[in-house]
Backbone as ProteinMPNN parsed JSONL, in Angstrom:
{"seq_chain_A": "MDASQSNDRNPNPNPRGNNGNSITSSTPVWPTIDGPLGLTEDDSLSYARKFYQFGFALLPFLWAVNCFYFWPVLRHSASFPRIRHYVLGSAVGFAVFTVVLLSWALTFAIGGEHLFGSVWDKLVMYNVSERLGLTGWS", "coords_chain_A": {"N_chain_A": [[26.912, 83.553, 71.308], [26.135, 80.302, 70.41], [23.021, 78.702, 70.843], [22.905, 75.984, 70.81], [25.271, 75.069, 71.763], [26.812, 73.701, 74.611], [27.429, 74.511, 77.989], [28.148, 72.681, 79.806], [30.405, 71.141, 79.837], [32.783, 69.06, 81.339], [35.688, 69.952, 82.86], [37.24, 68.355, 84.369], [39.587, 65.845, 84.602], [39.429, 63.637, 86.188], [38.43, 60.334, 86.599], [36.294, 59.612, 88.208], [34.513, 61.598, 88.168], [32.646, 64.661, 88.764], [30.593, 65.028, 91.262], [28.36, 67.128, 91.817], [28.98, 70.055, 93.789], [32.359, 70.391, 94.518], [33.314, 71.323, 96.896], [31.393, 70.878, 98.828], [30.959, 68.17, 98.6], [31.509, 64.78, 99.754], [33.745, 63.422, 98.93], [36.882, 64.3, 97.717], [37.657, 65.886, 94.592], [40.055, 66.436, 93.475], [43.443, 65.444, 93.967], [45.347, 67.098, 95.14], [46.109, 70.124, 97.025], [45.887, 72.345, 95.452], [43.866, 72.081, 93.65], [42.255, 72.201, 90.471], [44.469, 73.288, 89.228], [46.534, 71.752, 89.901], [48.276, 68.583, 89.962], [47.8, 65.686, 87.839], [46.17, 62.548, 88.617], [47.923, 60.394, 88.216], [50.445, 61.675, 88.068], [50.414, 62.748, 90.607], [50.578, 60.452, 92.163], [53.185, 59.659, 91.574], [54.699, 61.832, 92.618], [53.915, 61.761, 95.333], [54.946, 59.272, 96.075], [57.7, 59.733, 95.685], [58.22, 61.829, 97.551], [57.633, 60.454, 99.9], [59.575, 58.37, 99.891], [62.016, 59.821, 99.802], [61.87, 61.043, 102.246], [62.823, 59.171, 104.019], [65.487, 59.395, 103.584], [66.844, 60.978, 105.437], [65.471, 63.376, 105.259], [63.07, 64.314, 106.63], [61.261, 66.41, 106.634], [60.168, 66.509, 104.17], [58.158, 64.701, 104.362], [56.288, 66.172, 105.78], [55.71, 68.124, 103.872], [54.573, 66.476, 101.962], [52.245, 65.649, 103.31], [50.955, 68.107, 103.586], [50.64, 68.997, 100.894], [49.122, 66.986, 99.744], [46.756, 67.095, 101.205], [43.879, 66.839, 100.791], [43.712, 64.097, 100.171], [44.654, 62.919, 102.481], [42.769, 63.757, 104.308], [40.276, 62.689, 103.544], [39.275, 59.48, 103.79], [38.381, 57.636, 101.892], [39.232, 58.451, 99.448], [41.271, 58.437, 96.534], [42.92, 55.866, 96.713], [45.382, 54.764, 95.849], [47.265, 56.773, 96.234], [46.938, 57.419, 98.858], [48.227, 55.591, 100.594], [50.963, 56.35, 100.579], [50.816, 58.998, 101.493], [49.639, 58.727, 104.015], [51.604, 57.163, 105.233], [53.65, 59.053, 105.221], [52.576, 60.914, 106.996], [52.545, 59.475, 109.405], [55.292, 58.929, 109.639], [56.345, 61.559, 109.848], [55.131, 62.358, 112.224], [56.308, 60.586, 114.083], [59.007, 61.332, 113.775], [58.858, 63.988, 114.689], [58.115, 63.621, 117.38], [60.367, 62.241, 118.359], [62.409, 64.144, 117.882], [61.521, 66.345, 119.449], [61.521, 65.145, 121.97], [64.255, 64.619, 122.33], [65.301, 67.259, 122.203], [63.962, 68.51, 124.36], [64.875, 66.953, 126.474], [67.58, 67.669, 126.67], [67.282, 70.442, 127.014], [65.707, 70.782, 129.328], [66.609, 68.859, 131.215], [69.511, 68.872, 131.246], [72.592, 69.556, 132.905], [71.931, 68.565, 135.395], [70.595, 66.204, 134.862], [72.373, 64.64, 133.344], [74.791, 64.71, 134.649], [78.3, 64.349, 135.196], [78.883, 63.69, 132.587], [77.783, 65.56, 131.019], [79.474, 67.7, 130.203], [80.88, 66.545, 128.131], [78.924, 66.101, 126.258], [77.759, 68.515, 125.434], [78.095, 71.23, 123.092], [78.889, 73.845, 123.291], [81.204, 74.391, 124.632], [83.403, 73.558, 123.205], [85.542, 74.958, 122.038], [86.914, 75.819, 124.28], [87.662, 73.37, 125.407], [89.417, 72.407, 123.476], [91.366, 74.252, 123.542], [91.286, 76.572, 121.975], [90.675, 79.173, 122.471], [92.162, 82.235, 123.249], [92.154, 83.464, 125.7], [91.908, 81.797, 127.924]], "CA_chain_A": [[27.128, 82.154, 71.547], [25.065, 79.512, 69.843], [22.208, 78.059, 71.875], [23.109, 74.535, 70.777], [26.492, 74.742, 72.495], [26.548, 73.478, 76.025], [28.466, 74.932, 78.932], [28.226, 71.632, 80.816], [31.601, 70.309, 79.669], [33.491, 68.846, 82.594], [37.133, 70.055, 82.642], [37.889, 67.481, 85.336], [39.987, 64.573, 84.009], [39.277, 62.578, 87.169], [37.421, 59.426, 86.057], [35.133, 59.475, 89.082], [33.586, 62.672, 87.867], [32.362, 65.678, 89.762], [29.212, 64.899, 91.706], [27.955, 68.352, 92.497], [30.024, 70.987, 94.199], [33.457, 69.647, 95.139], [33.546, 71.833, 98.241], [30.441, 70.271, 99.745], [30.884, 66.718, 98.456], [32.275, 64.075, 100.771], [34.969, 62.917, 98.334], [37.506, 65.353, 96.924], [37.805, 65.623, 93.178], [41.465, 66.615, 93.14], [44.288, 64.892, 95.033], [46.245, 68.096, 95.716], [45.42, 71.275, 97.596], [45.711, 73.421, 94.484], [42.708, 71.794, 92.819], [42.424, 71.961, 89.039], [45.775, 73.749, 88.779], [47.517, 70.789, 90.392], [48.731, 67.448, 89.18], [46.853, 64.613, 87.559], [46.272, 61.497, 89.624], [49.151, 59.617, 87.976], [51.579, 62.502, 88.497], [50.323, 62.855, 92.063], [51.1, 59.199, 92.711], [54.643, 59.707, 91.435], [55.236, 62.797, 93.58], [53.687, 61.266, 96.697], [55.903, 58.19, 96.291], [59.046, 60.309, 95.819], [58.309, 62.523, 98.838], [57.646, 59.434, 100.943], [60.86, 57.675, 99.891], [63.1, 60.755, 100.16], [61.749, 61.324, 103.673], [63.688, 58.226, 104.718], [66.875, 59.796, 103.322], [67.128, 62.039, 106.402], [64.768, 64.602, 104.881], [61.696, 64.064, 107.085], [60.342, 67.518, 106.393], [59.437, 66.189, 102.944], [56.924, 64.043, 104.79], [55.349, 67.246, 106.114], [55.295, 68.703, 102.595], [53.674, 65.493, 101.356], [50.961, 65.733, 104.014], [50.319, 69.392, 103.279], [50.276, 69.097, 99.486], [48.062, 66.015, 99.47], [45.818, 67.179, 102.318], [42.568, 66.229, 100.495], [43.838, 62.639, 100.227], [44.824, 62.559, 103.889], [41.55, 64.098, 105.051], [39.169, 61.814, 103.147], [39.834, 58.129, 103.786], [37.946, 56.846, 100.735], [39.665, 59.078, 98.198], [42.568, 58.162, 95.934], [43.586, 54.836, 97.528], [46.776, 54.528, 95.427], [48.095, 57.848, 96.78], [46.726, 57.494, 100.313], [49.238, 54.791, 101.284], [52.186, 57.149, 100.735], [50.538, 60.189, 102.293], [49.444, 58.272, 105.392], [52.936, 56.795, 105.719], [54.37, 60.301, 105.482], [52.022, 61.522, 108.216], [53.043, 58.693, 110.54], [56.737, 59.168, 109.724], [56.607, 62.9, 110.36], [54.729, 62.392, 113.63], [57.356, 59.899, 114.847], [60.184, 62.194, 113.735], [58.603, 65.138, 115.548], [58.159, 63.174, 118.775], [61.77, 61.938, 118.695], [63.163, 65.4, 117.913], [61.109, 67.119, 120.619], [62.008, 64.452, 123.169], [65.692, 64.866, 122.415], [65.531, 68.67, 122.513], [63.497, 68.808, 125.713], [65.76, 66.278, 127.425], [68.76, 68.506, 126.862], [66.929, 71.778, 127.488], [65.175, 70.748, 130.688], [67.444, 68.04, 132.092], [70.821, 69.495, 131.308], [73.657, 69.035, 133.744], [71.338, 67.822, 136.515], [70.193, 64.882, 134.388], [73.494, 63.883, 132.791], [75.915, 64.717, 135.579], [79.627, 64.707, 134.681], [78.918, 63.428, 131.136], [77.231, 66.747, 130.364], [80.53, 68.485, 129.56], [81.272, 65.876, 126.886], [77.796, 66.097, 125.339], [77.419, 69.843, 124.921], [79.015, 71.73, 122.073], [79.234, 75.244, 123.472], [82.521, 74.538, 125.261], [84.389, 72.855, 122.38], [86.738, 75.788, 121.867], [87.656, 75.804, 125.538], [88.266, 72.041, 125.586], [90.52, 72.25, 122.523], [92.341, 75.329, 123.757], [91.276, 77.495, 120.853], [90.5, 80.539, 122.927], [93.413, 82.772, 123.735], [92.017, 84.089, 127.012], [91.717, 80.886, 129.055]], "C_chain_A": [[25.903, 81.397, 71.053], [24.312, 78.772, 70.948], [22.423, 76.553, 71.909], [24.376, 74.113, 71.511], [26.179, 74.627, 73.977], [27.724, 73.939, 76.862], [28.695, 73.873, 79.998], [29.433, 70.723, 80.63], [32.346, 70.25, 80.984], [34.994, 68.922, 82.339], [37.922, 69.114, 83.546], [38.28, 66.163, 84.676], [39.857, 63.402, 84.972], [38.167, 61.641, 86.707], [36.191, 59.257, 86.94], [34.111, 60.581, 88.862], [33.37, 63.615, 89.028], [30.887, 65.572, 90.119], [28.814, 66.134, 92.493], [29.149, 69.23, 92.803], [31.124, 70.236, 94.943], [33.74, 70.132, 96.561], [32.628, 71.136, 99.237], [30.357, 68.766, 99.613], [31.793, 66.045, 99.465], [33.596, 63.54, 100.231], [35.605, 64.012, 97.495], [37.695, 64.914, 95.474], [39.278, 65.657, 92.787], [42.327, 66.096, 94.284], [45.174, 65.923, 95.728], [45.456, 69.296, 96.211], [45.177, 72.385, 96.589], [44.673, 73.095, 93.424], [43.023, 71.582, 91.357], [43.763, 72.46, 88.489], [46.876, 72.747, 89.121], [47.82, 69.682, 89.405], [47.584, 66.493, 88.864], [47.049, 63.526, 88.608], [47.54, 60.662, 89.439], [50.396, 60.391, 88.387], [51.596, 62.643, 90.02], [50.865, 61.608, 92.735], [52.622, 59.193, 92.663], [55.272, 60.648, 92.458], [55.073, 62.315, 95.011], [54.684, 60.155, 97.032], [57.319, 58.737, 96.497], [59.219, 61.03, 97.152], [58.4, 61.528, 99.986], [59.017, 58.765, 101.03], [62.013, 58.597, 100.281], [63.016, 61.184, 101.619], [62.612, 60.395, 104.503], [65.162, 58.569, 104.541], [67.242, 61.009, 104.168], [66.568, 63.396, 105.97], [63.303, 64.509, 105.331], [60.745, 65.238, 106.896], [59.639, 67.365, 105.043], [58.158, 65.428, 103.26], [55.877, 65.094, 105.142], [54.83, 67.917, 104.841], [54.299, 67.776, 101.908], [52.289, 65.554, 101.998], [50.221, 67.023, 103.678], [49.805, 69.415, 101.846], [49.135, 68.154, 99.132], [47.053, 65.959, 100.619], [44.443, 66.604, 101.988], [42.602, 64.704, 100.556], [43.933, 62.181, 101.672], [43.524, 62.754, 104.669], [40.403, 63.142, 104.768], [39.69, 60.397, 102.937], [39.467, 57.322, 102.552], [38.488, 57.387, 99.413], [41.07, 58.65, 97.801], [43.366, 57.109, 96.714], [45.022, 54.554, 97.118], [47.718, 55.552, 96.045], [48.061, 57.827, 98.308], [47.778, 56.723, 101.102], [50.492, 55.617, 101.574], [51.965, 58.366, 101.621], [50.329, 59.817, 103.762], [50.77, 57.838, 106.016], [53.781, 58.017, 106.033], [53.881, 60.967, 106.763], [52.533, 60.791, 109.453], [54.542, 58.939, 110.729], [57.067, 60.532, 110.293], [56.215, 63.02, 111.826], [55.786, 61.722, 114.513], [58.616, 60.752, 114.906], [60.023, 63.381, 114.683], [58.683, 64.767, 117.022], [59.596, 62.906, 119.21], [62.579, 63.229, 118.819], [62.801, 66.234, 119.141], [61.57, 66.462, 121.917], [63.484, 64.716, 123.391], [65.974, 66.312, 122.847], [65.113, 69.007, 123.94], [64.343, 68.122, 126.778], [66.986, 67.125, 127.705], [68.408, 69.873, 127.449], [66.479, 71.768, 128.949], [66.105, 70.014, 131.64], [68.815, 68.632, 132.321], [71.808, 68.784, 132.197], [73.107, 68.219, 134.92], [70.989, 66.397, 136.113], [71.4, 64.032, 133.989], [74.728, 63.848, 133.689], [77.232, 65.111, 134.92], [79.763, 64.463, 133.182], [78.47, 64.664, 130.352], [78.299, 67.544, 129.622], [81.007, 67.841, 128.258], [80.166, 65.916, 125.837], [77.533, 67.457, 124.698], [78.493, 70.345, 123.976], [79.458, 73.172, 122.313], [80.605, 75.437, 124.105], [83.616, 73.819, 124.479], [85.665, 73.671, 122.251], [87.571, 75.841, 123.146], [88.351, 74.47, 125.773], [89.474, 71.838, 124.678], [91.592, 73.333, 122.664], [92.414, 76.321, 122.627], [91.05, 78.947, 121.241], [91.791, 81.022, 123.544], [93.337, 83.315, 125.145], [91.853, 83.1, 128.159], [92.98, 80.193, 129.47]], "O_chain_A": [[24.769, 81.825, 71.266], [24.929, 78.272, 71.889], [22.154, 75.912, 72.925], [24.541, 72.939, 71.845], [25.369, 75.381, 74.515], [28.88, 73.769, 76.474], [29.368, 74.138, 80.994], [29.478, 69.638, 81.211], [32.519, 71.263, 81.66], [35.539, 68.047, 81.667], [39.151, 69.087, 83.487], [37.403, 65.424, 84.228], [40.154, 62.269, 84.594], [37.057, 62.103, 86.443], [35.15, 58.803, 86.465], [32.975, 60.49, 89.327], [33.857, 63.386, 90.135], [30.029, 65.99, 89.342], [28.931, 66.158, 93.719], [30.19, 69.148, 92.151], [30.841, 69.517, 95.901], [34.352, 69.408, 97.346], [33.035, 70.837, 100.359], [29.728, 68.126, 100.456], [32.733, 66.656, 99.973], [34.49, 63.231, 101.018], [34.937, 64.599, 96.643], [37.869, 63.732, 95.18], [39.689, 64.966, 91.854], [41.983, 66.287, 95.45], [45.702, 65.646, 96.805], [44.287, 69.47, 95.867], [44.359, 73.272, 96.83], [44.609, 73.771, 92.397], [43.963, 70.858, 91.026], [44.147, 72.081, 87.382], [48.015, 72.89, 88.675], [47.647, 69.824, 88.194], [46.547, 66.493, 89.527], [47.992, 63.583, 89.398], [48.163, 60.266, 90.425], [51.306, 59.823, 88.991], [52.66, 62.657, 90.641], [51.537, 61.694, 93.762], [53.273, 58.765, 93.617], [56.266, 60.3, 93.094], [55.993, 62.447, 95.818], [55.206, 60.103, 98.146], [58.05, 58.269, 97.37], [60.243, 60.868, 97.816], [59.157, 61.736, 100.935], [59.562, 58.609, 102.123], [62.903, 58.182, 101.024], [64.011, 61.648, 102.175], [63.085, 60.778, 105.573], [66.001, 58.069, 105.29], [67.871, 61.949, 103.683], [67.14, 64.439, 106.288], [62.396, 64.613, 104.505], [59.53, 65.063, 106.993], [58.625, 68.019, 104.797], [57.186, 65.503, 102.509], [54.699, 64.919, 104.83], [53.645, 68.239, 104.745], [53.305, 68.23, 101.342], [51.276, 65.512, 101.299], [49.003, 67.021, 103.506], [48.663, 69.807, 101.603], [48.28, 68.488, 98.312], [46.558, 64.884, 100.96], [43.87, 65.924, 102.84], [41.617, 64.083, 100.954], [43.351, 61.161, 102.041], [43.225, 61.99, 105.587], [39.635, 62.819, 105.674], [40.46, 60.146, 102.01], [40.194, 56.393, 102.199], [38.212, 56.814, 98.359], [41.95, 58.519, 98.651], [44.389, 57.438, 97.316], [45.819, 54.139, 97.959], [48.865, 55.223, 96.349], [49.042, 58.178, 98.963], [48.18, 57.164, 102.178], [51.018, 55.584, 102.687], [52.835, 58.723, 102.415], [50.797, 60.526, 104.653], [51.028, 58.112, 107.188], [54.541, 58.019, 107.002], [54.674, 61.52, 107.524], [52.911, 61.425, 110.438], [55.003, 59.135, 111.853], [57.964, 60.659, 111.127], [56.889, 63.708, 112.592], [56.119, 62.242, 115.578], [59.228, 60.883, 115.966], [60.959, 63.734, 115.4], [59.251, 65.509, 117.823], [59.997, 63.299, 120.306], [63.351, 63.386, 119.764], [63.688, 66.773, 119.803], [61.966, 67.151, 122.857], [63.912, 65.001, 124.509], [66.783, 66.554, 123.743], [65.832, 69.711, 124.649], [64.511, 68.659, 127.873], [67.386, 67.279, 128.859], [69.144, 70.403, 128.281], [66.841, 72.66, 129.716], [66.364, 70.488, 132.746], [69.225, 68.862, 133.458], [71.855, 67.555, 132.238], [73.759, 67.283, 135.382], [71.078, 65.481, 136.931], [71.436, 62.834, 134.27], [75.617, 63.021, 133.485], [77.287, 66.089, 134.174], [80.688, 64.991, 132.565], [78.752, 64.787, 129.161], [78.047, 68.018, 128.514], [81.491, 68.542, 127.37], [80.444, 65.78, 124.645], [77.126, 67.529, 123.539], [79.651, 69.935, 124.052], [80.327, 73.669, 121.596], [81.119, 76.555, 124.11], [84.662, 73.502, 125.046], [86.762, 73.119, 122.347], [88.8, 75.901, 123.088], [89.477, 74.425, 126.268], [90.44, 71.178, 125.06], [92.606, 73.308, 121.966], [93.482, 76.862, 122.34], [91.218, 79.847, 120.418], [92.442, 80.287, 124.285], [94.376, 83.603, 125.739], [91.67, 83.536, 129.295], [92.967, 79.398, 130.41]]}, "name": "protein", "num_of_chains": 1, "seq": "MDASQSNDRNPNPNPRGNNGNSITSSTPVWPTIDGPLGLTEDDSLSYARKFYQFGFALLPFLWAVNCFYFWPVLRHSASFPRIRHYVLGSAVGFAVFTVVLLSWALTFAIGGEHLFGSVWDKLVMYNVSERLGLTGWS"}
């Protein structure tokens, strides 16, 4: 290798540059968890926006995927402000969805017939075949 060639070329297309080691720096260099193998910032913005919008289409687990995949953006408040809006919205949306789902599930699991009284038989689905007379033994 020629001595005049430099090994200091920065493979990072991020315009903010790499200030030292990206592991120890306070601002992440890459918007995704897979680092240099991941998406560019413009592609990341497109994906974050799509995951955020499709989460409203009754696919809230895409919000969780968005939070996981763009974890460096979610963790560091000053990084990638164009992407952060969508990732933070996904985190809030997934948290609300989780609270609603757990509340609903725990209400039925813990409360049951004692909480709902005579309406319980109309709410549960395990006795549908008996109500419709589909079982031959009743």
